[in-house]
C-alpha angles and dihedrals in degrees: 000000000000092000092052093050090050091055091051112110115246114214115217116250090231109038106225122233120253088253126019114207094211098062098096136273121348135180117302090244093057093046091052092049091050092050088051095051090050090049092051089051089053094049090045089052093047094051095046098048102033096100102032090104131235108329141208110207122217119202124192150123121307089212107070112102128220095269096056120106092230090056089053092049091051092048085053092051087054092053093048092047088053090050094057091050098254131130117248109226124188139156087270101234135105130298118026092005093055094046094053091045089047094052092053095041094052094047100053095264130130111265118196131180130198099195129190132216107248132162091227143022100008121099131142115268120228096241100080129117089189132014138179128181122213131200097213129050096218090057092049093048093054091054091045088059103031099073099032130105093186141019127218112194110200121186113295149138137257095316092051091048091050091052092044095051094042095051090043090051091050089053097043094050088045091240085135133022116283094260120176114273114196119198103200119202120046095196093047097046099033093104092048091048091050090053090051086053089053093050089053090052091050089049096240090122130025119256085232088062090070088065090063089074130057113207112200147150092204123095089194092053091050098048092045089052092052097039091051094052094048094047090050098047112026143050117197114225133177113268120222118246124234105190097196088064112030136061118227 
C-alpha cells in the first residue's frame, strides 16, 4: 500500500509554464523574443492606463470574503478615494482588490485593475471600469506604482508583502517620490512593525525610515494623511491627448 502511494504522481500546486524565463541562459533568439513580449506588455499597459487619471493603489489579500471586516474597510477606502476625485487602482482580483474597486465603482469613481495570469485564485472582479491582464509580475508591479500618488496596504500574504516592501524600498531609496504609504490594520501588522523597530535598533534601517509609513486602524486618519500630502504637493491638470498612442 505504501509502495503504491509512493509511486503515485504528485501534481505541483502551481503548474509550471512550458518554459520558465528565470532558468538561465537561452538562445539569443529566445531572449530577443522574450524581451519583445515584455516590451509589448509595457506598451499595452501605458496605452490602457494613460488617461485613467491620478490613482491611489490599494494592495491586499485576494482571500478575504465579502463578510470580512477587512473587505468592508477596503470597500470604504474605495468610496473615500472616489470622493476626493482619484482613481482606485488594485490588482484587479477578488478579496481586498474587489472590495476597493467595488467601493469606487458603486460611488461614481473610476475603478481600475491590473490583473495577472495565475493558475489559481486570481480572476478579474466585476467592479472595473478598465482592466488589463499581465503575464509577468514585474510588469504588473511597475504599472501599479507608476500612476499612483499614494499606497494603501491592507492585510495580505506574500504578494501583498512583496508589493509593500518594493514600494517602500522605491520611496526609501528616492527612486520614486515620497508618496504616502499607509499600513492598515494594527493587530494584523503588529509583529511586522515590531520587527521593523528591531531592524532600526540593529541599524539595518534608519529610524527615519519608519516615518515613511503610517500604521493605523482609522480610515479617517489614513485618508486625511493622504489628502493633506496631495494638497500640499500636487495640482491636477488636464493632460493632452495624442491619439496615435493612447486609448480613450
